[in-house]
N, C-alpha and C positions, 0 to 999 in steps of 0.2 A: 237271423235275429238280427237287429237294428243297429245299426253303426252307433256307437255311443258318443256322442260328443264331448268334446273339451274347452274348453276356451282358458289358456294361458294368459292371465291378466298383469302383474308384473314379470319379470326378466329370471330365468331359472337357467339351471346350465343348460347347453346342447346336448349334450349323452342324455340329458333327461328327455330332454320333447324329441330327439333321435329313436327314443328307446318306445315313443309313445307312438309317433309316426310311420316305424315298422310292422304293427300289432295291425293286423286288416280287420281286427273287430272294435277299433277306436279312430275318429278324426278326429284332426288336432287344427284347433285354429290357433295364433299367438296376435292378442296386441295387446299390444300396451301402454300405458300410461290412460284407461279412460277414468274420467270424472264415472258420477253416480248417472248421471242424466246420459249420458253416453252410452250404459250399460243396460239399462232400464228395457228400451225397448229389444234389445236383442238378445236377452238373459233366457227365456221361452224356450230357447231355442236348443242349450244346455243339458247333459246330464251331469257336469263338472266343472269345478273351475278351479284352478291353481294362482296364487298367488303367492306373496311377501308379504310386507308391512304397507307396501304406497298402497295399492288397491283396497277401499272399506266393500266390505259387504255387510250392506244395512238390511235393514227391514223390510226395506220400500224394493229390493234389489232381489232378497226374498221371498215376499208377498208377489213379487213378477216372475221368480224365476221357478215354474209350472210342473218342470221336467227335470229342475237340480236333482239328486243325490248327494251329490259329498264335495264338501270345498278343503284342498289339503292347501295346507299353510308350509311353503319350506322354511321352516326354522318352528321355533319353541314359541312367542308367545303363540298369542291368539288374539292382541287386542282390538285390531282392525277386522275383527269379525263377530257382529253379536249371534255367539253361541247361543243366547235361549230363544232370539228368535229362530233360527237354521231348529234347531230340534222341537220347537211347535209346528215346521214346516216339516218337519220329517229328512233332514237333512243332517249327512254325517258330515264330522267337523273332523278334519285329520291333522297329525299334526308331524315334525321330527325333533322328538326331544334331544334326540344322540345324537346329531350328523354334526355338532358344533364345538362337541367334550374339548379334541388336541388344539381345533385355533383359538379360542379362548383361554384354555390355560397355557397356550405358549404363549399368546400378546398378554397375558400375567402376570409370564416371569420374562416377559421382555421388558416392561412397563419398571418391574422391580432390581432388573438391573439397571435400564436408563436410570432412574433414579439414583442406586444405591454411589452412580460414577456419575451424574451430572452430564452425560451424553447430550441431551439434547440444549442446553446451556451453552456448553464447550464449543457444540456441533456450531452454534449463530454466533458463538465468541468471535471462532476461526473468519466465518464466512464473511464478517466483516471487518478482517484485516488486524487482531488480536492475537496474541498470544498470553494465555494469563493461567497459565501452568496452575500454582497458588491458589486462583480465586476459586478454581475447581474439584482442589481436593474432595478424593470421595471415600466409602467406607466400603472394606470384602463384605461379603457376604459368608464367607468360613469365618466356623465356630461361632457366629451371631443365631441367634433364637428368632423363630418366624413361629406368627400366631397364625394358623389356617382358619374363619369364624365360616364352618358348611366344610361337611365331607363329605358331598354329591361324588358324583362321577366329575366334576371340574377338580372341586378340589383335593379328590386324592391323586390326581392328575399332577395337580401342583404339588402338594407333595415328593412325590418322584422326583420331581427336578432337582427342586431342594434338596433331598437330603445325599443326592449326588453333588450337587454345587456344600457339604461340608455340613449345614446349617441341623441344629435342632430342631423339630419340626413339636410345638402343640397346639392340637386342633383342640375346638370349643364344637362342635356338635350334641345337643343333647339328647340327640334319634339314632346315634353313634355306637352300637356297642362294643364293651369292651373288647371282647373277642377281633370284635373288627382291626378297631385302631393296634391291637397289637399284629396283626397279619400283615397293615398299613405301617408296620415300625413306627409310630407317632405315638408321643406323650400326650392321652389324653385327660385335660381339662378336667376340674369336678362342672368350674361354673368362672361366665365368662369373665371374670374378672380376675380370676387365678390367669385366664391367658392372654388379658388385656395386662397385667401387671409386669408379666413375663418378656412380652416383646418386646424386640430391638425391629422388626417388621410387622404390620401385619396386612394379610389380607380377606377379602373378600367373596365367599364362595355361597349366601343364602339367595333362600327368594323374597321377595319384599310381601309380609304379613302384618300382620299390626302386632304382630311379638315384635319382626326384625324393624320393621321403620324407624328409622333414625339411630339406630344400633352403636352407633359411634356420636354421639351427643357430647354436651358440658358436660354433663356429671360421667361420666366413661374418659372424656380426655382425663380428669383429671387422676385420671387412676394409671394413666401410662407413662413409664417412662421416656424423659428430659431427651429430644432427640430419635425417638420412635418417623417411623417412615414406614406409611398408609398408601396400599392397593385397593381399587375397585374396579373389579373389571364384572363386577353382579347387576347389579339394579343401583340408580339413585340415588332411591329412598331411603339406603342404608343407612348413609352419611347422610349428617345433621351441615352442608355447607358452609350456614350462617357461623356455627359453633366448630367446625374445623376449618376456618377461613382466619377466625380468629387465634385456633391458634395456633398457624403457619405462619400468620403475621410475629406472636409475639415471641416464637421462636423454641415452642413445647415440644411442635413436633417441627420434626427436623425437613418433612417434602413430606408430596402425596402425590398420590399419580391416579387421575380417571379418564376413564374410560366411556363411563354411563354417569347421567347430571341428570336433577330434578325435576329441570324442563331440558329441554331434548331440539331444538341445539339450545344452550343459554344464552341469555338474550345480551344484549349489544347492553357494555355497564358493567358483566359479570365481575365480581371482584377480585375472581382468581387468575382473569387476565393478566392483574400487574401483578401477579405475586412471583417472584423470581428461584421458590423450592417449589415450583410445579411439576407437571407433565400429564399434556390434556390430550386427550386422540377421543376420531370422533365417533366410538363408538362400536370400533372396528374388530372385538371380540371375535366374530363369526366372518372377519370380512380376507376371505385366505382363497383362493381358489380351488382345495381342497375341498376345503367345510363348504363349499357353493354348491360346487359339484357335488359329493356326498348329499347335500340336502336334497339338491334338482331332483337326482332319481331318486332316490327314498320315497320322496313324494310322487311325483310319477307311477310311477308304480304300486305305492300303495290307493291311489284314487282308480286307480285301472284293475289292479283287481278289486277292489269293491264294486265299481260300475259291471264288467265282464265278469267274476265268479263270486260277487256276491260273498266277499273275503274281508274283513274286518280288520286293519294293521293302526296301531296310536293313534284309534279315536276316542276325542275328545268328549262326548255328549252321547254315547251307546255302545250298549257291553254285544257283545257276539251271539245274539241269540233270536232265536225266531218270535215270529208272534204269540202262537198257539203259550211258549217258554213264559214272554213276559205277561200274558193274560193271568199266568197262574204264578208268577213269584215276583212281579214288577213293587207292588206294594210290600216286600220285605226287603228288596232292593234302598230304595231307597231309606225306609225305619235304620238298616245297618246302615248308611253313608253315614246316616245320620248319628247313631251312636259312636263312632269310630272315627269321627271328628269329635267327637264331647271327649271321648275317650286321650283324643292325642292333646286334650290341655289341660290332662291333671296327670299324667303318666311318668313317674320318677323320672328322671333322666339315666340315658345311656341304657334305658331301655332294649333285651335282647329280643325279648317274644314277644308274639300277640297268636295269643289262641282264643277261637270262639269258638262255644259252648254251646248244643243246637237241646233244648229239651221240647218234647210233649207233639203236639200232631204237624211240630214244621220239617219233623226229623225225616214226615213221610216224601218230602219234598227232595229234589236234588240242591246239597243247599252251595252248587260249589260258587256258584256266579256270585251269592251271597255272603260268600265269603270276601271271596272278592270285592263288593259292595263295602264292605265295614274296612276292609286293607286298603280301600280304598279312596274312605273315608277320612280314614286316618292318617293316611300318608298327606295327603292335600292339604295338611295342619301342615306336616315336616316339607315340602317341595313348593307351593305354591298351588293356584290354582292355574288348570290348563297344562299340567306336567306330569298328574297320575293320571290314566282310566281303569277301565276292565281290564284291558290288555296287557298293560307294561308296568299292572302294579305289585304281580310276582316278582319280579327282575329289580326292580329298584326297593323292595323291601334285603332282596338278595345286597343289591350294595349297599346295605348300613346292617350288614350277619345280622336283621331281623328274621326270626324264625319263626314262618307261621302255620299253626295249626290248627284242624277243627274234630270236636267232639259231638257224637251226638249221644246223649244220658238218657235215663231214667227219667218216666214224667218228676216236674215240681212241684213239689207240696204245696205252694200257694196261688200257681197260675196251671192251664191249658195249656200252655203252650211256655217257652222264655228262649231269648235270643240273650245271651252274657260273652261280651268284648272285656279280654282280659289283657295286663298288659305289664311287663316288667323284670325285672335281674331278678340274681339270684338273692339279694337282696332283699329286693320291697316290688311288693304290686298294686293294683289297682284294677280298680271292673267299674263294668256301668254295664247293667241291663234292661230290657225290655220285652213288652208284650203285647197283644192285642185284645182292647177288653172294647168285645164286637169286630168293628172298622178301622176302630182310632188307634194307632199306635201311644203309645206311652211307655216313658221310661217311667221305672218302676223302684230301678236302687244306684246308685250309683258311691264309691267307696264301701261296700258289702250294706249303703244305709237304706231301709225302703221307705222311697220315694213318690209320689206322682207328680210327671208331670209332659208338658208335648212336646216331642221332640222335632221343632222349628223354631225359627223365627229368634230371638236375641234375651236368653236366658244367663241369674245372675244366679250365680254360686257362691252363698259365703258359707264361713266357716268362724263358728261366733262361740261362745261359750253360753251353757243354755241359765244363762239368769233373766230376772224377769224383765222388763220394758227394751227388751233387745227389740221385736214385731216390730215393736210401734219407734222404737228410733229409727229405723230403717223405711220404716213405711215417710216418716215425715219428712224424710232428707230427699231422699227418694224425689217427694210432694214437690218440696222447694226447689230441687231441676229440674220440675217438669215431667220428671220419669213415670210413663204410668204404668202400676201391675195390672198382671193381668191374669194370676193365678199365685199362691207362695204355697210351696209342702216341707215342712219342715220335718227335722230326726231327731235324736238324740241317744245316743249308749245310755248315760240314766243322767239324773234328776241332778242338774249341779254339774255337769260332764260337758261335753264336747259336741255339738249341733252342728246338722247342716241344714241352710236355708237353701232351697231352687228356687227362683221367681223368673216365672214368664212375661215378659216385657214390652211394652207395646214399639220400644222405642229402645234404639240401642245406647247404654250411659258410656260416655265419653273418660278419660283419662281424671279431670276431675271429679270429677263423682266417685270414681271409683275410691280416689286418694279421703276424701272426704268419707265415705265409706270405713274406710280402716282408722281412719280418726276416730271413728266413735269407741267408747270403750267396749272391751266384751268379743271386738269384732277384728280376728287375728287376721284375716283374708276375704279378699272381693275380686273374682274374677265372672268377664264378661267371655260368654259364648256367642256368639253366633253358627247357626245352622242351617 
């Protein structure tokens, strides 16, 4: 067998490189700091490339990489890899979503401690020849209330450390099941307002999505206790830096510790540089010897295993299936993923189960990967793009306490086949369902209402009272905002009752459009969803 050639383009742990060099089936080249124009002439020689965050894998590189089979990212994010282009060229993109969990949790907790006791400021004062004990009086963690926003792997590890210090932990995560919260021994807030209002300290551990962007904003800051302290080691965009900066300056927020920023590195003149009550670090969450060694070894083995054995681990863009299976169930995979994404946007808080019901001719197929596709779509809304894939989705669901089941039922009365995805808890559940009209997938049910919508692009869901004039008002408002309607489907439970309107749009409506829609008489809720 021809040796598989791997280019290590960014620094990873020596043990990871040594593992590759010991394998007689692999040839390794370590060439660091290459720019695109330096990679292009040599990339066709390689079957695999391993990067961290510095080297960018661009469409040009992927076009020239005629032998490339896998790109491995030693870390979680894949922003420096053009995943759609890689998919187009049949290149597997892998990452290491779990390798830095402990490292990031420990760094965030270190920032919490430093913030509570003014450690960086006191250190700077002492080495400047001062002795200002009174000025740097801190606060204890013991008996304080900590709000953790996001209870994935890192949030859960943070909670364990906080409880060891005697803190009361309140968690906000709309996707965390109540049973899992009890297992973790945290109090589960019903909504974010409850968590924010209770907190003496806040730590963020959520992905950056349209729903979580600027979660800490001017409006939410008004709900905080005076003197609260905030830590962010997750994503810079979770915090509206201008709003938080104002609250730090006027004392509403006693302090903030940031490891991530909306723009990295922060620009010259960054307002936080002049604030005395902040602790700033340069995105060090994963910067420990252990974490770097762990992700280096993990990604080296994953790339090697795919190139030599054909196995796939932590793939971002491809399930572990062969070509004949793809041809048979490929359309169902994309469709189920879209149904899962749609469901995640309308599911009740603290859902603890996800059920996929199959009926009709789809039952003749092995639906395991279809179920994983629905789960992947659902969890991508929870965790953010690039974290969940067909391989790790079940494990990720388990960390949230989400029970996943599938059932094959009798033929549906109204359709030759049907895929229904349901999520909820003991108190409430919602569902979405779809079928194929010929070869074209269609969403046919949302919240038990019959609709017809295309499962792609931009959807707008409206809950409204069934009264004359609603359709005209919505159409006029969208027209005023230059948002074009591609198709519309209306469904009501009774004359004059509650109606569901589903629109396919040519472009995504912004927040102002949604605000204006909800201000219309008769509109109860407007929700934009991108599939």
